[in-house]
Backbone as a chain_set.jsonl record, in Angstrom:
{"seq": "NPPLSGDIDIEIKANGEWIHEGGLIKREKLVRLFSTILRCENDGQHYLITPVEKWRIRVEKAPFLIVDYRIQAVGKNQVVELKTNVGEWLPVDQAHPLEVTVDRKTHEPTPLFLVRAKLQGLISRAVYYHLVDAAEERQSNGLTEVGLWSCGVFFVLG", "coords": {"N": [[48.344, -14.847, 136.131], [49.363, -12.314, 134.284], [48.23, -9.722, 131.81], [50.031, -9.295, 128.547], [52.43, -7.742, 128.35], [54.301, -6.469, 126.399], [56.98, -6.457, 124.047], [60.411, -6.999, 125.283], [63.8, -5.904, 124.931], [65.543, -8.301, 125.16], [67.704, -11.131, 124.488], [68.244, -14.579, 124.427], [71.136, -16.157, 123.779], [72.349, -18.903, 121.883], [75.103, -20.058, 123.029], [74.445, -19.412, 126.016], [74.568, -16.855, 126.751], [73.0, -13.965, 127.947], [71.617, -11.31, 126.479], [71.039, -7.696, 126.448], [69.668, -4.927, 125.035], [71.355, -4.879, 122.964], [73.702, -5.499, 124.605], [75.989, -7.774, 126.546], [74.293, -9.134, 129.43], [75.882, -8.855, 132.363], [76.047, -9.298, 135.079], [75.891, -12.158, 136.897], [73.984, -12.987, 138.968], [71.635, -11.427, 138.295], [70.856, -12.528, 135.938], [70.251, -15.142, 136.817], [68.558, -14.504, 138.578], [66.61, -13.433, 136.552], [66.58, -15.818, 135.042], [64.667, -17.682, 136.645], [61.812, -16.586, 136.711], [61.295, -17.227, 134.146], [59.466, -18.594, 131.606], [57.678, -20.496, 129.209], [55.456, -20.322, 126.804], [52.692, -21.899, 125.618], [52.066, -21.256, 123.086], [54.99, -21.317, 122.2], [56.594, -19.405, 122.579], [59.062, -17.247, 124.887], [58.785, -15.985, 127.692], [59.537, -13.184, 130.538], [57.79, -13.092, 133.296], [55.947, -11.528, 135.792], [54.403, -11.355, 139.288], [52.574, -9.151, 138.081], [53.384, -8.268, 135.595], [54.002, -9.216, 132.157], [56.651, -10.267, 130.093], [57.676, -10.576, 126.833], [60.209, -12.153, 125.181], [63.148, -13.305, 123.526], [64.384, -16.262, 122.093], [67.323, -17.606, 121.362], [68.058, -20.769, 120.744], [67.707, -22.28, 123.259], [66.676, -21.72, 126.106], [68.631, -22.52, 128.586], [71.898, -23.39, 128.929], [73.247, -26.327, 129.219], [76.249, -26.852, 131.289], [77.82, -28.838, 132.372], [78.101, -32.11, 133.883], [77.599, -35.069, 135.939], [77.901, -38.385, 136.774], [76.597, -40.912, 138.969], [76.844, -44.057, 140.246], [76.708, -47.315, 138.623], [75.143, -48.495, 135.635], [71.936, -49.766, 135.185], [71.37, -48.7, 137.611], [72.553, -46.229, 137.605], [72.628, -42.675, 138.132], [72.493, -39.91, 136.291], [73.378, -36.312, 136.287], [72.936, -33.112, 135.401], [74.199, -29.745, 134.799], [72.804, -26.742, 134.79], [73.392, -23.48, 133.067], [72.648, -21.445, 134.905], [73.685, -22.763, 137.31], [72.293, -24.569, 138.611], [72.228, -28.217, 139.314], [70.082, -30.903, 138.035], [68.503, -33.957, 137.691], [68.88, -36.566, 135.36], [65.937, -37.768, 134.234], [62.543, -38.935, 134.33], [60.915, -36.749, 134.78], [62.706, -34.599, 133.649], [63.856, -35.408, 131.089], [66.275, -36.356, 128.701], [66.597, -35.628, 125.042], [67.585, -36.297, 121.691], [67.351, -34.735, 119.136], [68.019, -34.643, 115.446], [69.151, -32.567, 112.743], [67.731, -32.818, 109.452], [69.094, -32.01, 107.341], [71.742, -31.414, 107.478], [72.253, -33.432, 109.604], [73.597, -33.129, 111.998], [73.571, -33.529, 115.478], [71.436, -32.389, 118.121], [71.412, -32.173, 121.397], [69.262, -32.082, 123.965], [67.588, -31.035, 126.754], [65.328, -31.105, 129.229], [64.465, -28.825, 131.487], [62.523, -27.628, 133.235], [59.125, -27.329, 133.195], [58.626, -26.842, 129.798], [60.978, -25.658, 129.222], [63.753, -25.818, 127.682], [67.271, -27.047, 127.934], [69.964, -26.756, 126.137], [72.441, -28.968, 125.354], [75.818, -28.764, 126.17], [78.36, -28.936, 123.378], [81.121, -30.003, 124.519], [79.962, -31.493, 127.26], [77.963, -33.118, 126.045], [79.722, -34.981, 124.372], [81.189, -36.185, 126.485], [78.829, -37.59, 127.691], [78.003, -39.542, 125.703], [80.488, -40.606, 125.557], [80.431, -41.915, 127.929], [78.187, -43.977, 127.456], [76.004, -46.458, 126.403], [75.449, -49.571, 124.111], [72.594, -50.859, 123.234], [70.111, -53.456, 122.176], [66.931, -52.854, 120.55], [63.843, -53.432, 119.561], [65.315, -54.688, 117.061], [66.966, -53.046, 116.465], [69.793, -51.24, 116.806], [70.619, -49.06, 119.958], [72.077, -46.108, 121.006], [73.113, -44.803, 124.17], [71.941, -43.629, 127.765], [71.864, -44.811, 130.963], [69.543, -43.629, 133.353], [67.993, -43.136, 136.365], [67.005, -45.48, 136.217], [65.933, -45.162, 133.713], [66.566, -45.738, 130.316], [67.977, -43.563, 128.375], [68.106, -42.01, 124.939], [70.921, -41.793, 122.964], [71.643, -41.692, 120.388]], "CA": [[48.534, -14.807, 134.637], [49.006, -10.82, 133.653], [48.403, -9.92, 130.213], [51.0, -9.526, 127.649], [53.196, -6.01, 128.667], [54.913, -6.176, 125.536], [58.298, -7.528, 124.071], [61.517, -6.419, 125.694], [64.9, -6.223, 124.073], [66.416, -9.121, 125.548], [67.69, -12.588, 123.628], [69.292, -15.611, 125.008], [71.94, -16.636, 122.863], [72.59, -20.394, 122.442], [75.88, -20.129, 124.338], [73.707, -19.001, 127.474], [74.426, -15.572, 127.267], [71.659, -13.03, 127.884], [71.908, -10.01, 125.894], [69.803, -6.724, 126.847], [69.751, -3.843, 124.043], [72.848, -5.242, 122.245], [74.653, -5.774, 125.545], [75.947, -8.855, 127.507], [74.367, -8.843, 131.109], [77.338, -9.43, 132.968], [75.855, -9.718, 136.604], [75.208, -13.615, 137.289], [72.649, -12.578, 139.995], [70.656, -10.907, 137.393], [70.539, -13.515, 134.974], [69.959, -16.096, 137.36], [66.988, -14.181, 139.112], [65.473, -13.648, 135.337], [65.957, -17.375, 134.816], [63.654, -17.974, 137.882], [60.737, -15.997, 135.948], [61.314, -17.362, 132.644], [58.267, -19.234, 131.1], [57.617, -20.843, 127.788], [53.652, -20.636, 126.839], [51.921, -22.997, 124.447], [52.712, -20.507, 121.786], [56.321, -21.332, 121.762], [57.378, -18.266, 122.854], [59.576, -17.104, 125.953], [58.468, -14.551, 128.574], [59.663, -13.042, 131.785], [56.664, -13.461, 133.962], [56.21, -11.438, 137.315], [52.753, -11.483, 139.316], [51.932, -8.228, 137.427], [54.004, -8.492, 134.252], [54.819, -10.372, 131.299], [57.255, -9.465, 128.655], [58.394, -11.507, 125.79], [62.099, -11.997, 125.197], [63.74, -13.624, 122.323], [65.727, -17.3, 122.296], [67.974, -18.192, 120.122], [67.87, -22.219, 120.665], [67.344, -22.75, 124.036], [66.989, -20.883, 127.453], [69.551, -22.716, 129.165], [73.114, -24.121, 128.204], [74.091, -27.475, 130.093], [77.514, -26.746, 131.282], [78.629, -29.93, 133.466], [77.541, -33.296, 134.358], [78.014, -36.067, 136.903], [77.216, -39.854, 137.037], [76.765, -41.548, 140.258], [76.723, -45.593, 139.916], [76.764, -47.943, 137.292], [74.351, -49.408, 134.988], [70.923, -49.406, 135.318], [71.236, -47.622, 139.062], [73.182, -44.877, 137.584], [71.981, -41.213, 138.278], [73.116, -38.725, 135.541], [72.892, -35.124, 136.688], [73.641, -32.12, 134.341], [74.287, -28.625, 135.636], [72.472, -25.672, 134.0], [74.606, -22.32, 132.888], [72.877, -20.667, 136.236], [74.177, -23.154, 138.597], [71.11, -25.415, 139.009], [72.005, -29.318, 139.069], [69.413, -31.564, 137.86], [68.966, -35.303, 137.464], [68.198, -36.846, 133.909], [64.671, -38.755, 134.709], [61.352, -38.989, 133.546], [60.72, -35.619, 134.715], [63.757, -34.418, 133.009], [64.233, -36.432, 129.952], [67.019, -35.823, 127.599], [66.671, -36.072, 123.658], [68.719, -35.85, 120.442], [67.475, -34.506, 117.567], [69.039, -34.708, 114.104], [68.661, -31.633, 111.623], [67.574, -33.611, 108.469], [69.872, -31.561, 106.34], [73.066, -31.385, 108.208], [72.512, -34.499, 110.289], [73.863, -32.726, 113.087], [72.447, -33.685, 116.47], [71.118, -31.021, 118.824], [70.811, -32.97, 122.4], [68.676, -30.882, 124.614], [67.215, -31.415, 128.278], [64.074, -30.391, 129.855], [64.844, -28.272, 132.898], [61.396, -27.437, 134.04], [58.064, -26.962, 132.154], [58.651, -26.74, 128.492], [62.183, -24.852, 129.265], [65.087, -26.52, 127.473], [68.656, -26.539, 127.953], [71.221, -27.076, 125.236], [73.932, -29.665, 126.28], [77.024, -27.854, 125.439], [79.47, -30.275, 122.756], [81.735, -30.876, 125.672], [79.091, -32.33, 127.89], [77.427, -34.183, 124.738], [80.956, -35.921, 124.127], [81.415, -36.837, 127.688], [77.706, -38.203, 127.683], [78.216, -40.189, 124.552], [81.648, -41.581, 126.096], [79.815, -42.947, 128.887], [76.961, -44.693, 126.994], [76.24, -47.894, 126.259], [74.648, -49.634, 123.425], [71.171, -52.147, 123.597], [68.746, -53.548, 121.276], [65.625, -52.362, 120.814], [63.216, -53.688, 118.263], [66.076, -55.333, 116.139], [67.69, -51.78, 116.282], [70.876, -50.781, 118.031], [70.566, -47.994, 120.147], [73.275, -45.822, 122.109], [72.024, -44.017, 125.417], [72.259, -43.647, 128.97], [70.557, -45.305, 131.98], [69.311, -42.805, 134.712], [67.044, -42.942, 137.553], [66.324, -46.473, 135.753], [65.708, -45.105, 132.383], [67.318, -45.496, 129.468], [67.744, -42.243, 127.22], [68.698, -42.659, 123.631], [71.637, -40.451, 122.361], [71.669, -41.833, 118.888]], "C": [[48.339, -13.696, 134.037], [48.665, -11.127, 132.226], [49.776, -9.529, 129.593], [51.455, -7.683, 128.08], [54.09, -5.551, 127.745], [55.926, -6.951, 124.961], [59.127, -6.401, 124.584], [62.845, -6.76, 124.966], [66.109, -7.207, 124.798], [66.112, -10.656, 124.696], [68.61, -13.228, 124.515], [69.662, -16.041, 124.029], [71.875, -18.329, 123.059], [73.94, -21.072, 123.121], [75.373, -19.629, 125.503], [73.994, -17.433, 127.822], [73.053, -14.687, 126.967], [72.544, -11.7, 127.502], [70.561, -9.025, 126.186], [70.426, -5.636, 125.885], [71.108, -3.841, 123.317], [74.173, -5.506, 123.19], [74.811, -6.646, 126.091], [75.424, -8.577, 128.823], [75.509, -9.796, 131.78], [77.001, -9.804, 134.372], [75.165, -11.19, 136.608], [73.952, -13.308, 137.966], [71.618, -12.352, 139.263], [70.07, -12.029, 136.613], [69.991, -14.548, 135.797], [68.567, -15.71, 138.156], [65.958, -14.132, 137.622], [65.14, -15.324, 135.226], [64.681, -17.962, 135.839], [61.921, -17.547, 137.256], [60.575, -16.25, 134.782], [60.088, -18.254, 132.43], [58.524, -19.408, 129.618], [55.906, -21.099, 127.833], [53.823, -21.435, 125.787], [52.235, -22.424, 123.086], [54.085, -20.851, 121.475], [57.1, -20.28, 122.228], [57.925, -18.014, 124.639], [59.254, -15.743, 126.649], [59.1, -14.22, 130.014], [57.866, -12.455, 132.509], [56.728, -13.035, 135.368], [54.411, -11.345, 137.42], [51.752, -10.018, 138.741], [52.563, -7.882, 135.844], [54.097, -9.156, 133.576], [55.4, -9.742, 130.062], [57.873, -10.337, 128.007], [59.905, -11.406, 125.646], [62.323, -12.846, 123.658], [64.67, -15.204, 122.978], [66.195, -17.784, 121.176], [67.687, -20.101, 119.85], [67.365, -22.657, 121.784], [67.302, -21.877, 125.377], [68.167, -21.249, 128.298], [70.236, -23.469, 128.539], [73.274, -25.258, 129.505], [75.244, -27.309, 129.957], [78.237, -28.037, 131.497], [77.473, -30.993, 133.503], [78.195, -34.063, 135.476], [77.273, -37.157, 136.549], [77.742, -40.574, 138.226], [76.359, -43.125, 139.907], [77.002, -45.821, 139.031], [75.429, -48.37, 136.449], [73.065, -48.776, 135.05], [70.515, -48.268, 136.627], [71.902, -46.457, 138.765], [72.433, -43.487, 137.631], [72.685, -40.421, 137.44], [72.561, -37.312, 135.754], [73.395, -34.182, 135.756], [73.392, -31.007, 135.39], [74.103, -27.302, 134.589], [73.658, -24.369, 134.055], [74.04, -21.244, 134.236], [73.132, -21.29, 137.427], [73.36, -24.449, 139.112], [71.532, -27.249, 138.749], [70.588, -30.114, 138.904], [69.554, -32.857, 137.27], [68.225, -35.995, 136.127], [67.066, -38.051, 134.419], [63.521, -38.438, 133.91], [60.848, -37.494, 133.695], [61.369, -34.255, 133.94], [64.349, -34.904, 132.168], [65.3, -35.66, 129.172], [66.759, -36.269, 126.206], [67.544, -35.46, 123.095], [68.288, -35.71, 119.254], [68.323, -34.307, 116.43], [68.52, -33.811, 113.108], [68.843, -32.576, 110.387], [68.534, -33.411, 106.955], [71.301, -31.789, 106.497], [73.568, -32.602, 108.874], [73.311, -34.357, 111.486], [73.095, -32.953, 114.0], [72.413, -32.156, 117.342], [70.619, -32.132, 120.062], [70.279, -31.574, 123.15], [68.104, -31.705, 125.91], [66.562, -30.595, 129.127], [64.278, -29.778, 131.369], [63.513, -27.927, 133.514], [60.444, -26.745, 132.773], [58.115, -26.337, 130.785], [59.914, -25.471, 128.031], [63.474, -26.156, 128.991], [66.351, -26.037, 127.793], [69.606, -27.341, 126.954], [71.92, -27.745, 125.561], [75.039, -29.159, 125.14], [77.943, -29.318, 124.663], [80.573, -30.908, 123.927], [81.018, -31.768, 126.434], [78.384, -33.838, 127.068], [78.351, -34.985, 124.614], [81.079, -36.761, 125.043], [80.425, -37.857, 127.745], [78.093, -39.514, 126.829], [79.122, -41.367, 124.968], [81.192, -42.616, 126.95], [78.419, -43.988, 128.622], [77.217, -45.745, 126.807], [75.172, -48.218, 124.852], [73.882, -50.803, 123.946], [70.656, -52.012, 122.184], [67.47, -53.482, 121.678], [64.778, -52.946, 119.556], [63.913, -53.891, 116.765], [67.062, -54.23, 115.575], [68.972, -51.63, 117.285], [71.16, -49.351, 118.192], [71.689, -47.298, 121.354], [72.483, -44.855, 122.9], [72.819, -44.24, 126.794], [71.345, -44.234, 130.098], [70.851, -44.181, 133.093], [68.3, -42.836, 135.449], [66.455, -44.118, 136.775], [65.485, -46.495, 134.464], [66.6, -44.85, 131.417], [66.887, -44.306, 128.32], [68.82, -42.298, 126.101], [69.26, -41.312, 123.489], [71.701, -40.443, 121.105], [71.62, -43.035, 118.154]], "O": [[47.385, -13.628, 133.263], [48.723, -12.188, 131.604], [50.694, -9.479, 130.412], [50.717, -6.699, 128.029], [54.697, -4.497, 127.936], [55.918, -8.146, 125.259], [58.838, -5.21, 124.47], [62.958, -7.863, 124.43], [67.293, -6.898, 124.933], [65.05, -11.185, 124.37], [69.5, -12.701, 125.183], [68.838, -16.404, 123.189], [71.477, -18.914, 124.066], [73.986, -22.2, 123.611], [76.34, -19.325, 126.201], [73.722, -16.892, 128.893], [72.299, -14.759, 125.997], [73.596, -11.235, 127.939], [69.39, -9.403, 126.17], [71.643, -5.453, 125.938], [71.803, -2.837, 123.158], [75.322, -5.675, 122.782], [73.72, -6.947, 126.575], [76.068, -7.75, 129.467], [75.823, -10.983, 131.695], [77.711, -10.673, 134.878], [73.972, -11.315, 136.333], [72.89, -13.429, 137.356], [70.603, -13.015, 139.476], [68.888, -12.362, 136.697], [68.936, -14.929, 135.29], [67.649, -16.515, 138.313], [64.839, -14.642, 137.56], [64.067, -15.925, 135.279], [63.845, -18.748, 135.395], [60.977, -18.312, 137.456], [59.733, -15.597, 134.165], [59.723, -18.701, 133.517], [59.3, -18.745, 128.929], [55.272, -21.812, 128.611], [54.86, -21.643, 125.157], [52.612, -23.099, 122.128], [54.382, -20.642, 120.299], [58.327, -20.376, 122.227], [57.273, -18.525, 125.55], [59.464, -14.631, 126.166], [59.147, -15.223, 130.728], [57.104, -11.58, 132.098], [57.315, -13.73, 136.197], [53.53, -11.294, 136.562], [50.544, -9.879, 138.937], [51.931, -7.147, 135.086], [54.372, -10.239, 134.093], [54.871, -8.97, 129.263], [58.727, -10.978, 128.619], [60.59, -10.48, 126.08], [61.433, -12.827, 122.807], [65.375, -15.246, 123.986], [65.595, -18.277, 120.221], [67.163, -20.543, 118.828], [66.483, -23.5, 121.624], [68.353, -21.247, 125.493], [68.775, -20.294, 128.78], [69.762, -24.226, 127.691], [73.408, -24.873, 130.666], [75.724, -27.468, 128.835], [79.229, -28.289, 130.812], [76.283, -30.816, 133.24], [79.288, -33.695, 135.908], [76.144, -37.041, 136.071], [78.923, -40.809, 138.483], [75.382, -43.238, 139.167], [77.542, -44.999, 138.291], [74.538, -48.581, 137.272], [72.924, -47.554, 134.997], [69.691, -47.353, 136.627], [71.89, -45.581, 139.629], [71.44, -43.45, 136.904], [73.777, -40.138, 137.934], [71.39, -37.084, 135.448], [74.461, -34.523, 135.242], [72.73, -31.091, 136.425], [74.96, -26.908, 133.798], [74.576, -24.299, 134.873], [74.791, -20.343, 134.61], [72.936, -20.72, 138.5], [73.825, -25.224, 139.947], [70.965, -27.627, 137.724], [69.848, -29.88, 139.86], [70.464, -33.079, 136.471], [67.007, -35.883, 135.987], [67.435, -39.108, 134.931], [63.578, -37.727, 132.907], [60.348, -37.003, 132.682], [60.78, -33.202, 133.695], [65.569, -34.938, 132.327], [65.209, -34.442, 129.018], [66.68, -37.495, 126.135], [68.199, -34.492, 123.483], [68.696, -36.402, 118.32], [69.404, -33.744, 116.599], [67.477, -34.147, 112.549], [69.939, -33.109, 110.215], [68.68, -34.14, 105.974], [71.962, -32.347, 105.621], [74.75, -32.947, 108.89], [73.727, -35.378, 112.032], [71.902, -32.735, 113.789], [73.134, -31.166, 117.217], [69.65, -32.865, 119.86], [70.688, -30.422, 123.008], [68.21, -32.929, 125.986], [67.023, -29.596, 129.679], [64.192, -30.538, 132.334], [63.63, -28.029, 134.736], [60.765, -26.013, 131.837], [57.593, -25.227, 130.68], [59.918, -24.703, 127.069], [63.919, -27.023, 129.743], [66.593, -24.838, 127.929], [69.885, -28.527, 127.131], [72.491, -27.196, 126.503], [75.099, -29.157, 123.91], [78.129, -30.405, 125.21], [80.759, -32.11, 124.115], [81.387, -32.939, 126.345], [78.338, -35.03, 127.373], [77.902, -36.123, 124.747], [81.108, -37.966, 124.794], [80.836, -39.014, 127.842], [78.495, -40.5, 127.446], [78.876, -42.57, 124.879], [81.413, -43.823, 126.849], [77.811, -44.603, 129.499], [78.346, -46.223, 126.924], [74.295, -47.422, 124.515], [74.279, -51.574, 124.819], [70.675, -51.091, 121.367], [66.951, -53.865, 122.727], [65.324, -52.787, 118.464], [63.457, -53.517, 115.685], [67.772, -54.356, 114.577], [68.934, -51.954, 118.472], [71.63, -48.568, 117.367], [72.035, -47.89, 122.376], [71.491, -44.237, 122.516], [73.904, -44.796, 126.957], [70.125, -44.075, 130.048], [71.937, -43.882, 133.588], [67.379, -42.317, 134.819], [65.262, -43.927, 136.543], [64.669, -47.349, 134.117], [67.383, -43.904, 131.504], [65.859, -44.195, 127.651], [70.019, -42.542, 126.233], [68.742, -40.211, 123.674], [71.81, -39.367, 120.518], [71.649, -43.008, 116.924]]}, "num_chains": 1, "name": "protein.A"}
């Protein structure tokens, strides 16, 4: 855990693009490499951390974008897997939960997926609509919930 080296002019946009000094980082392998050393600390800030350096970066909404999905099996036994913009497939499960927050003013949903330790992926609109289409309703405490089963857990979408 090295001390803070400072701020670096890197921003991760809500659409998953990595921007360095105002220009798009076009090398996919470089973005993938950076994503492996990305951390979110208790202060809510995002850092690129190596064994000897720690650089703070900016993140617009979430450091990852969820760009694809696949569903295997059906019902309570199904497994929903989500793909990040850096090519990683992960199951929706207790270690990688899916949650949807709703903006109080606009009532717009923000679907998020925990990729790893405090690092979330914003679920793209297209993937979110597919997940809603595959969702089912259930009654819980007198309320109707819409959600998905994955790895034996029901994840509420709205």
